mmCIF entry with sequence, helices, sheets and N, C-alpha, C, O atoms, coordinates in Angstrom:
data_MODEL
# 
_entry.id   MODEL 
# 
_entity.id                         1 
_entity.type                       polymer 
_entity.pdbx_number_of_molecules   1 
# 
_entity_poly.entity_id                      1 
_entity_poly.type                           'polypeptide(L)' 
_entity_poly.nstd_linkage                   no 
_entity_poly.nstd_monomer                   no 
_entity_poly.pdbx_seq_one_letter_code       MLERNSPEAISFVDTANWLKGVYFLRARVGGEDINQEFVIE 
_entity_poly.pdbx_seq_one_letter_code_can   MLERNSPEAISFVDTANWLKGVYFLRARVGGEDINQEFVIE 
_entity_poly.pdbx_strand_id                 A 
# 
loop_
_entity_poly_seq.entity_id 
_entity_poly_seq.num 
_entity_poly_seq.mon_id 
_entity_poly_seq.hetero 
1 1  MET n 
1 2  LEU n 
1 3  GLU n 
1 4  ARG n 
1 5  ASN n 
1 6  SER n 
1 7  PRO n 
1 8  GLU n 
1 9  ALA n 
1 10 ILE n 
1 11 SER n 
1 12 PHE n 
1 13 VAL n 
1 14 ASP n 
1 15 THR n 
1 16 ALA n 
1 17 ASN n 
1 18 TRP n 
1 19 LEU n 
1 20 LYS n 
1 21 GLY n 
1 22 VAL n 
1 23 TYR n 
1 24 PHE n 
1 25 LEU n 
1 26 ARG n 
1 27 ALA n 
1 28 ARG n 
1 29 VAL n 
1 30 GLY n 
1 31 GLY n 
1 32 GLU n 
1 33 ASP n 
1 34 ILE n 
1 35 ASN n 
1 36 GLN n 
1 37 GLU n 
1 38 PHE n 
1 39 VAL n 
1 40 ILE n 
1 41 GLU n 
# 
_struct_asym.id          A 
_struct_asym.entity_id   1 
# 
_struct_sheet.id               AA1 
_struct_sheet.type             ? 
_struct_sheet.number_strands   2 
_struct_sheet.details          ? 
# 
_struct_sheet_order.sheet_id     AA1 
_struct_sheet_order.range_id_1   1 
_struct_sheet_order.range_id_2   2 
_struct_sheet_order.offset       ? 
_struct_sheet_order.sense        anti-parallel 
# 
loop_
_struct_sheet_range.sheet_id 
_struct_sheet_range.id 
_struct_sheet_range.beg_label_comp_id 
_struct_sheet_range.beg_label_asym_id 
_struct_sheet_range.beg_label_seq_id 
_struct_sheet_range.pdbx_beg_PDB_ins_code 
_struct_sheet_range.end_label_comp_id 
_struct_sheet_range.end_label_asym_id 
_struct_sheet_range.end_label_seq_id 
_struct_sheet_range.pdbx_end_PDB_ins_code 
_struct_sheet_range.beg_auth_comp_id 
_struct_sheet_range.beg_auth_asym_id 
_struct_sheet_range.beg_auth_seq_id 
_struct_sheet_range.end_auth_comp_id 
_struct_sheet_range.end_auth_asym_id 
_struct_sheet_range.end_auth_seq_id 
AA1 1 GLY A 21 ? VAL A 29 ? GLY A 21 VAL A 29 
AA1 2 GLU A 32 ? ILE A 40 ? GLU A 32 ILE A 40 
# 
loop_
_atom_site.group_PDB 
_atom_site.id 
_atom_site.type_symbol 
_atom_site.label_atom_id 
_atom_site.label_alt_id 
_atom_site.label_comp_id 
_atom_site.label_asym_id 
_atom_site.label_entity_id 
_atom_site.label_seq_id 
_atom_site.pdbx_PDB_ins_code 
_atom_site.Cartn_x 
_atom_site.Cartn_y 
_atom_site.Cartn_z 
_atom_site.occupancy 
_atom_site.B_iso_or_equiv 
_atom_site.pdbx_formal_charge 
_atom_site.auth_seq_id 
_atom_site.auth_comp_id 
_atom_site.auth_asym_id 
_atom_site.auth_atom_id 
_atom_site.pdbx_PDB_model_num 
ATOM 1   N N  . MET A 1 1  ? 84.920  66.740 189.342 1.00 0.00 ? 1  MET A N  1 
ATOM 2   C CA . MET A 1 1  ? 85.997  67.247 190.153 1.00 0.00 ? 1  MET A CA 1 
ATOM 3   C C  . MET A 1 1  ? 87.295  66.677 189.601 1.00 0.00 ? 1  MET A C  1 
ATOM 4   O O  . MET A 1 1  ? 87.394  65.488 189.299 1.00 0.00 ? 1  MET A O  1 
ATOM 5   N N  . LEU A 1 2  ? 88.269  67.537 189.478 1.00 0.00 ? 2  LEU A N  1 
ATOM 6   C CA . LEU A 1 2  ? 89.604  67.145 189.039 1.00 0.00 ? 2  LEU A CA 1 
ATOM 7   C C  . LEU A 1 2  ? 90.540  67.332 190.210 1.00 0.00 ? 2  LEU A C  1 
ATOM 8   O O  . LEU A 1 2  ? 90.572  68.399 190.824 1.00 0.00 ? 2  LEU A O  1 
ATOM 9   N N  . GLU A 1 3  ? 91.298  66.307 190.521 1.00 0.00 ? 3  GLU A N  1 
ATOM 10  C CA . GLU A 1 3  ? 92.262  66.413 191.603 1.00 0.00 ? 3  GLU A CA 1 
ATOM 11  C C  . GLU A 1 3  ? 93.633  66.027 191.080 1.00 0.00 ? 3  GLU A C  1 
ATOM 12  O O  . GLU A 1 3  ? 93.795  65.004 190.416 1.00 0.00 ? 3  GLU A O  1 
ATOM 13  N N  . ARG A 1 4  ? 94.622  66.866 191.391 1.00 0.00 ? 4  ARG A N  1 
ATOM 14  C CA . ARG A 1 4  ? 95.995  66.602 190.953 1.00 0.00 ? 4  ARG A CA 1 
ATOM 15  C C  . ARG A 1 4  ? 96.953  66.908 192.089 1.00 0.00 ? 4  ARG A C  1 
ATOM 16  O O  . ARG A 1 4  ? 96.754  67.842 192.865 1.00 0.00 ? 4  ARG A O  1 
ATOM 17  N N  . ASN A 1 5  ? 97.978  66.112 192.165 1.00 0.00 ? 5  ASN A N  1 
ATOM 18  C CA . ASN A 1 5  ? 99.084  66.393 193.066 1.00 0.00 ? 5  ASN A CA 1 
ATOM 19  C C  . ASN A 1 5  ? 100.303 66.598 192.189 1.00 0.00 ? 5  ASN A C  1 
ATOM 20  O O  . ASN A 1 5  ? 100.655 65.731 191.389 1.00 0.00 ? 5  ASN A O  1 
ATOM 21  N N  . SER A 1 6  ? 100.941 67.740 192.338 1.00 0.00 ? 6  SER A N  1 
ATOM 22  C CA . SER A 1 6  ? 102.083 68.052 191.495 1.00 0.00 ? 6  SER A CA 1 
ATOM 23  C C  . SER A 1 6  ? 103.190 68.688 192.329 1.00 0.00 ? 6  SER A C  1 
ATOM 24  O O  . SER A 1 6  ? 102.963 69.702 192.988 1.00 0.00 ? 6  SER A O  1 
ATOM 25  N N  . PRO A 1 7  ? 104.376 68.105 192.305 1.00 0.00 ? 7  PRO A N  1 
ATOM 26  C CA . PRO A 1 7  ? 105.497 68.708 193.034 1.00 0.00 ? 7  PRO A CA 1 
ATOM 27  C C  . PRO A 1 7  ? 106.104 69.898 192.285 1.00 0.00 ? 7  PRO A C  1 
ATOM 28  O O  . PRO A 1 7  ? 106.967 70.594 192.820 1.00 0.00 ? 7  PRO A O  1 
ATOM 29  N N  . GLU A 1 8  ? 105.656 70.129 191.053 1.00 0.00 ? 8  GLU A N  1 
ATOM 30  C CA . GLU A 1 8  ? 106.190 71.224 190.241 1.00 0.00 ? 8  GLU A CA 1 
ATOM 31  C C  . GLU A 1 8  ? 105.703 72.571 190.759 1.00 0.00 ? 8  GLU A C  1 
ATOM 32  O O  . GLU A 1 8  ? 104.603 72.672 191.302 1.00 0.00 ? 8  GLU A O  1 
ATOM 33  N N  . ALA A 1 9  ? 106.524 73.604 190.591 1.00 0.00 ? 9  ALA A N  1 
ATOM 34  C CA . ALA A 1 9  ? 106.155 74.951 191.015 1.00 0.00 ? 9  ALA A CA 1 
ATOM 35  C C  . ALA A 1 9  ? 105.020 75.510 190.159 1.00 0.00 ? 9  ALA A C  1 
ATOM 36  O O  . ALA A 1 9  ? 104.202 76.289 190.647 1.00 0.00 ? 9  ALA A O  1 
ATOM 37  N N  . ILE A 1 10 ? 104.966 75.116 188.886 1.00 0.00 ? 10 ILE A N  1 
ATOM 38  C CA . ILE A 1 10 ? 103.925 75.571 187.967 1.00 0.00 ? 10 ILE A CA 1 
ATOM 39  C C  . ILE A 1 10 ? 103.267 74.344 187.352 1.00 0.00 ? 10 ILE A C  1 
ATOM 40  O O  . ILE A 1 10 ? 103.950 73.427 186.895 1.00 0.00 ? 10 ILE A O  1 
ATOM 41  N N  . SER A 1 11 ? 101.953 74.333 187.343 1.00 0.00 ? 11 SER A N  1 
ATOM 42  C CA . SER A 1 11 ? 101.209 73.206 186.781 1.00 0.00 ? 11 SER A CA 1 
ATOM 43  C C  . SER A 1 11 ? 100.084 73.760 185.922 1.00 0.00 ? 11 SER A C  1 
ATOM 44  O O  . SER A 1 11 ? 99.472  74.770 186.270 1.00 0.00 ? 11 SER A O  1 
ATOM 45  N N  . PHE A 1 12 ? 99.812  73.109 184.809 1.00 0.00 ? 12 PHE A N  1 
ATOM 46  C CA . PHE A 1 12 ? 98.764  73.541 183.891 1.00 0.00 ? 12 PHE A CA 1 
ATOM 47  C C  . PHE A 1 12 ? 97.693  72.473 183.792 1.00 0.00 ? 12 PHE A C  1 
ATOM 48  O O  . PHE A 1 12 ? 97.983  71.278 183.855 1.00 0.00 ? 12 PHE A O  1 
ATOM 49  N N  . VAL A 1 13 ? 96.460  72.908 183.637 1.00 0.00 ? 13 VAL A N  1 
ATOM 50  C CA . VAL A 1 13 ? 95.323  72.011 183.438 1.00 0.00 ? 13 VAL A CA 1 
ATOM 51  C C  . VAL A 1 13 ? 94.719  72.345 182.085 1.00 0.00 ? 13 VAL A C  1 
ATOM 52  O O  . VAL A 1 13 ? 94.378  73.499 181.825 1.00 0.00 ? 13 VAL A O  1 
ATOM 53  N N  . ASP A 1 14 ? 94.586  71.353 181.229 1.00 0.00 ? 14 ASP A N  1 
ATOM 54  C CA . ASP A 1 14 ? 94.011  71.555 179.900 1.00 0.00 ? 14 ASP A CA 1 
ATOM 55  C C  . ASP A 1 14 ? 92.492  71.654 180.032 1.00 0.00 ? 14 ASP A C  1 
ATOM 56  O O  . ASP A 1 14 ? 91.827  70.677 180.376 1.00 0.00 ? 14 ASP A O  1 
ATOM 57  N N  . THR A 1 15 ? 91.952  72.833 179.758 1.00 0.00 ? 15 THR A N  1 
ATOM 58  C CA . THR A 1 15 ? 90.505  73.060 179.863 1.00 0.00 ? 15 THR A CA 1 
ATOM 59  C C  . THR A 1 15 ? 89.838  73.144 178.492 1.00 0.00 ? 15 THR A C  1 
ATOM 60  O O  . THR A 1 15 ? 88.685  73.565 178.396 1.00 0.00 ? 15 THR A O  1 
ATOM 61  N N  . ALA A 1 16 ? 90.535  72.757 177.445 1.00 0.00 ? 16 ALA A N  1 
ATOM 62  C CA . ALA A 1 16 ? 90.030  72.901 176.075 1.00 0.00 ? 16 ALA A CA 1 
ATOM 63  C C  . ALA A 1 16 ? 88.697  72.188 175.864 1.00 0.00 ? 16 ALA A C  1 
ATOM 64  O O  . ALA A 1 16 ? 87.871  72.660 175.083 1.00 0.00 ? 16 ALA A O  1 
ATOM 65  N N  . ASN A 1 17 ? 88.471  71.079 176.534 1.00 0.00 ? 17 ASN A N  1 
ATOM 66  C CA . ASN A 1 17 ? 87.245  70.305 176.325 1.00 0.00 ? 17 ASN A CA 1 
ATOM 67  C C  . ASN A 1 17 ? 86.217  70.500 177.436 1.00 0.00 ? 17 ASN A C  1 
ATOM 68  O O  . ASN A 1 17 ? 85.227  69.771 177.492 1.00 0.00 ? 17 ASN A O  1 
ATOM 69  N N  . TRP A 1 18 ? 86.435  71.462 178.309 1.00 0.00 ? 18 TRP A N  1 
ATOM 70  C CA . TRP A 1 18 ? 85.492  71.725 179.387 1.00 0.00 ? 18 TRP A CA 1 
ATOM 71  C C  . TRP A 1 18 ? 84.321  72.540 178.858 1.00 0.00 ? 18 TRP A C  1 
ATOM 72  O O  . TRP A 1 18 ? 84.493  73.360 177.956 1.00 0.00 ? 18 TRP A O  1 
ATOM 73  N N  . LEU A 1 19 ? 83.150  72.324 179.401 1.00 0.00 ? 19 LEU A N  1 
ATOM 74  C CA . LEU A 1 19 ? 81.971  73.086 179.015 1.00 0.00 ? 19 LEU A CA 1 
ATOM 75  C C  . LEU A 1 19 ? 82.082  74.526 179.514 1.00 0.00 ? 19 LEU A C  1 
ATOM 76  O O  . LEU A 1 19 ? 82.792  74.817 180.476 1.00 0.00 ? 19 LEU A O  1 
ATOM 77  N N  . LYS A 1 20 ? 81.353  75.426 178.827 1.00 0.00 ? 20 LYS A N  1 
ATOM 78  C CA . LYS A 1 20 ? 81.303  76.817 179.277 1.00 0.00 ? 20 LYS A CA 1 
ATOM 79  C C  . LYS A 1 20 ? 80.684  76.861 180.664 1.00 0.00 ? 20 LYS A C  1 
ATOM 80  O O  . LYS A 1 20 ? 79.761  76.106 180.971 1.00 0.00 ? 20 LYS A O  1 
ATOM 81  N N  . GLY A 1 21 ? 81.200  77.749 181.493 1.00 0.00 ? 21 GLY A N  1 
ATOM 82  C CA . GLY A 1 21 ? 80.631  77.883 182.825 1.00 0.00 ? 21 GLY A CA 1 
ATOM 83  C C  . GLY A 1 21 ? 81.606  78.490 183.809 1.00 0.00 ? 21 GLY A C  1 
ATOM 84  O O  . GLY A 1 21 ? 82.708  78.908 183.453 1.00 0.00 ? 21 GLY A O  1 
ATOM 85  N N  . VAL A 1 22 ? 81.173  78.526 185.048 1.00 0.00 ? 22 VAL A N  1 
ATOM 86  C CA . VAL A 1 22 ? 81.981  79.053 186.139 1.00 0.00 ? 22 VAL A CA 1 
ATOM 87  C C  . VAL A 1 22 ? 82.597  77.871 186.878 1.00 0.00 ? 22 VAL A C  1 
ATOM 88  O O  . VAL A 1 22 ? 81.909  76.903 187.201 1.00 0.00 ? 22 VAL A O  1 
ATOM 89  N N  . TYR A 1 23 ? 83.871  77.955 187.136 1.00 0.00 ? 23 TYR A N  1 
ATOM 90  C CA . TYR A 1 23 ? 84.611  76.893 187.819 1.00 0.00 ? 23 TYR A CA 1 
ATOM 91  C C  . TYR A 1 23 ? 85.326  77.481 189.021 1.00 0.00 ? 23 TYR A C  1 
ATOM 92  O O  . TYR A 1 23 ? 85.608  78.678 189.074 1.00 0.00 ? 23 TYR A O  1 
ATOM 93  N N  . PHE A 1 24 ? 85.611  76.630 189.971 1.00 0.00 ? 24 PHE A N  1 
ATOM 94  C CA . PHE A 1 24 ? 86.291  77.043 191.185 1.00 0.00 ? 24 PHE A CA 1 
ATOM 95  C C  . PHE A 1 24 ? 87.572  76.233 191.334 1.00 0.00 ? 24 PHE A C  1 
ATOM 96  O O  . PHE A 1 24 ? 87.570  75.008 191.211 1.00 0.00 ? 24 PHE A O  1 
ATOM 97  N N  . LEU A 1 25 ? 88.640  76.926 191.597 1.00 0.00 ? 25 LEU A N  1 
ATOM 98  C CA . LEU A 1 25 ? 89.946  76.302 191.778 1.00 0.00 ? 25 LEU A CA 1 
ATOM 99  C C  . LEU A 1 25 ? 90.320  76.397 193.246 1.00 0.00 ? 25 LEU A C  1 
ATOM 100 O O  . LEU A 1 25 ? 90.239  77.463 193.855 1.00 0.00 ? 25 LEU A O  1 
ATOM 101 N N  . ARG A 1 26 ? 90.726  75.277 193.799 1.00 0.00 ? 26 ARG A N  1 
ATOM 102 C CA . ARG A 1 26 ? 91.242  75.266 195.162 1.00 0.00 ? 26 ARG A CA 1 
ATOM 103 C C  . ARG A 1 26 ? 92.604  74.599 195.114 1.00 0.00 ? 26 ARG A C  1 
ATOM 104 O O  . ARG A 1 26 ? 92.736  73.471 194.639 1.00 0.00 ? 26 ARG A O  1 
ATOM 105 N N  . ALA A 1 27 ? 93.606  75.294 195.602 1.00 0.00 ? 27 ALA A N  1 
ATOM 106 C CA . ALA A 1 27 ? 94.972  74.771 195.549 1.00 0.00 ? 27 ALA A CA 1 
ATOM 107 C C  . ALA A 1 27 ? 95.671  75.042 196.873 1.00 0.00 ? 27 ALA A C  1 
ATOM 108 O O  . ALA A 1 27 ? 95.355  75.992 197.588 1.00 0.00 ? 27 ALA A O  1 
ATOM 109 N N  . ARG A 1 28 ? 96.609  74.196 197.168 1.00 0.00 ? 28 ARG A N  1 
ATOM 110 C CA . ARG A 1 28 ? 97.454  74.412 198.344 1.00 0.00 ? 28 ARG A CA 1 
ATOM 111 C C  . ARG A 1 28 ? 98.867  74.612 197.833 1.00 0.00 ? 28 ARG A C  1 
ATOM 112 O O  . ARG A 1 28 ? 99.441  73.734 197.188 1.00 0.00 ? 28 ARG A O  1 
ATOM 113 N N  . VAL A 1 29 ? 99.421  75.781 198.131 1.00 0.00 ? 29 VAL A N  1 
ATOM 114 C CA . VAL A 1 29 ? 100.756 76.141 197.662 1.00 0.00 ? 29 VAL A CA 1 
ATOM 115 C C  . VAL A 1 29 ? 101.593 76.525 198.874 1.00 0.00 ? 29 VAL A C  1 
ATOM 116 O O  . VAL A 1 29 ? 101.302 77.503 199.563 1.00 0.00 ? 29 VAL A O  1 
ATOM 117 N N  . GLY A 1 30 ? 102.624 75.749 199.121 1.00 0.00 ? 30 GLY A N  1 
ATOM 118 C CA . GLY A 1 30 ? 103.500 76.045 200.257 1.00 0.00 ? 30 GLY A CA 1 
ATOM 119 C C  . GLY A 1 30 ? 102.762 76.122 201.578 1.00 0.00 ? 30 GLY A C  1 
ATOM 120 O O  . GLY A 1 30 ? 103.098 76.944 202.430 1.00 0.00 ? 30 GLY A O  1 
ATOM 121 N N  . GLY A 1 31 ? 101.752 75.268 201.759 1.00 0.00 ? 31 GLY A N  1 
ATOM 122 C CA . GLY A 1 31 ? 100.981 75.267 202.994 1.00 0.00 ? 31 GLY A CA 1 
ATOM 123 C C  . GLY A 1 31 ? 99.871  76.299 203.036 1.00 0.00 ? 31 GLY A C  1 
ATOM 124 O O  . GLY A 1 31 ? 99.108  76.341 204.001 1.00 0.00 ? 31 GLY A O  1 
ATOM 125 N N  . GLU A 1 32 ? 99.764  77.136 202.006 1.00 0.00 ? 32 GLU A N  1 
ATOM 126 C CA . GLU A 1 32 ? 98.725  78.168 201.939 1.00 0.00 ? 32 GLU A CA 1 
ATOM 127 C C  . GLU A 1 32 ? 97.622  77.720 200.994 1.00 0.00 ? 32 GLU A C  1 
ATOM 128 O O  . GLU A 1 32 ? 97.897  77.263 199.885 1.00 0.00 ? 32 GLU A O  1 
ATOM 129 N N  . ASP A 1 33 ? 96.367  77.850 201.432 1.00 0.00 ? 33 ASP A N  1 
ATOM 130 C CA . ASP A 1 33 ? 95.226  77.512 200.580 1.00 0.00 ? 33 ASP A CA 1 
ATOM 131 C C  . ASP A 1 33 ? 94.881  78.700 199.692 1.00 0.00 ? 33 ASP A C  1 
ATOM 132 O O  . ASP A 1 33 ? 94.806  79.838 200.156 1.00 0.00 ? 33 ASP A O  1 
ATOM 133 N N  . ILE A 1 34 ? 94.672  78.418 198.407 1.00 0.00 ? 34 ILE A N  1 
ATOM 134 C CA . ILE A 1 34 ? 94.282  79.437 197.427 1.00 0.00 ? 34 ILE A CA 1 
ATOM 135 C C  . ILE A 1 34 ? 92.949  79.019 196.817 1.00 0.00 ? 34 ILE A C  1 
ATOM 136 O O  . ILE A 1 34 ? 92.801  77.883 196.364 1.00 0.00 ? 34 ILE A O  1 
ATOM 137 N N  . ASN A 1 35 ? 91.993  79.919 196.804 1.00 0.00 ? 35 ASN A N  1 
ATOM 138 C CA . ASN A 1 35 ? 90.690  79.672 196.201 1.00 0.00 ? 35 ASN A CA 1 
ATOM 139 C C  . ASN A 1 35 ? 90.468  80.722 195.124 1.00 0.00 ? 35 ASN A C  1 
ATOM 140 O O  . ASN A 1 35 ? 90.621  81.918 195.372 1.00 0.00 ? 35 ASN A O  1 
ATOM 141 N N  . GLN A 1 36 ? 90.106  80.271 193.927 1.00 0.00 ? 36 GLN A N  1 
ATOM 142 C CA . GLN A 1 36 ? 89.928  81.185 192.805 1.00 0.00 ? 36 GLN A CA 1 
ATOM 143 C C  . GLN A 1 36 ? 88.762  80.726 191.948 1.00 0.00 ? 36 GLN A C  1 
ATOM 144 O O  . GLN A 1 36 ? 88.584  79.529 191.722 1.00 0.00 ? 36 GLN A O  1 
ATOM 145 N N  . GLU A 1 37 ? 87.981  81.663 191.479 1.00 0.00 ? 37 GLU A N  1 
ATOM 146 C CA . GLU A 1 37 ? 86.879  81.399 190.561 1.00 0.00 ? 37 GLU A CA 1 
ATOM 147 C C  . GLU A 1 37 ? 87.309  81.825 189.169 1.00 0.00 ? 37 GLU A C  1 
ATOM 148 O O  . GLU A 1 37 ? 87.963  82.856 189.013 1.00 0.00 ? 37 GLU A O  1 
ATOM 149 N N  . PHE A 1 38 ? 86.947  81.036 188.143 1.00 0.00 ? 38 PHE A N  1 
ATOM 150 C CA . PHE A 1 38 ? 87.237  81.450 186.772 1.00 0.00 ? 38 PHE A CA 1 
ATOM 151 C C  . PHE A 1 38 ? 86.106  81.011 185.854 1.00 0.00 ? 38 PHE A C  1 
ATOM 152 O O  . PHE A 1 38 ? 85.342  80.101 186.177 1.00 0.00 ? 38 PHE A O  1 
ATOM 153 N N  . VAL A 1 39 ? 86.011  81.673 184.702 1.00 0.00 ? 39 VAL A N  1 
ATOM 154 C CA . VAL A 1 39 ? 84.936  81.448 183.752 1.00 0.00 ? 39 VAL A CA 1 
ATOM 155 C C  . VAL A 1 39 ? 85.516  80.957 182.446 1.00 0.00 ? 39 VAL A C  1 
ATOM 156 O O  . VAL A 1 39 ? 86.519  81.480 181.962 1.00 0.00 ? 39 VAL A O  1 
ATOM 157 N N  . ILE A 1 40 ? 84.870  79.935 181.870 1.00 0.00 ? 40 ILE A N  1 
ATOM 158 C CA . ILE A 1 40 ? 85.199  79.479 180.524 1.00 0.00 ? 40 ILE A CA 1 
ATOM 159 C C  . ILE A 1 40 ? 84.042  79.903 179.639 1.00 0.00 ? 40 ILE A C  1 
ATOM 160 O O  . ILE A 1 40 ? 82.900  79.510 179.875 1.00 0.00 ? 40 ILE A O  1 
ATOM 161 N N  . GLU A 1 41 ? 84.331  80.707 178.617 1.00 0.00 ? 41 GLU A N  1 
ATOM 162 C CA . GLU A 1 41 ? 83.279  81.212 177.726 1.00 0.00 ? 41 GLU A CA 1 
ATOM 163 C C  . GLU A 1 41 ? 83.306  80.518 176.395 1.00 0.00 ? 41 GLU A C  1 
ATOM 164 O O  . GLU A 1 41 ? 82.489  80.820 175.524 1.00 0.00 ? 41 GLU A O  1 
# 
């Protein structure tokens, strides 16, 4: 699990060394929860 707190409007996560697979992103933006699934091939 990766956890980050960032006051920036845009934040990037380096996934170059992550294994192939399905990942889930959970973020809170302006009080709104965002859940997103993504795949690294």
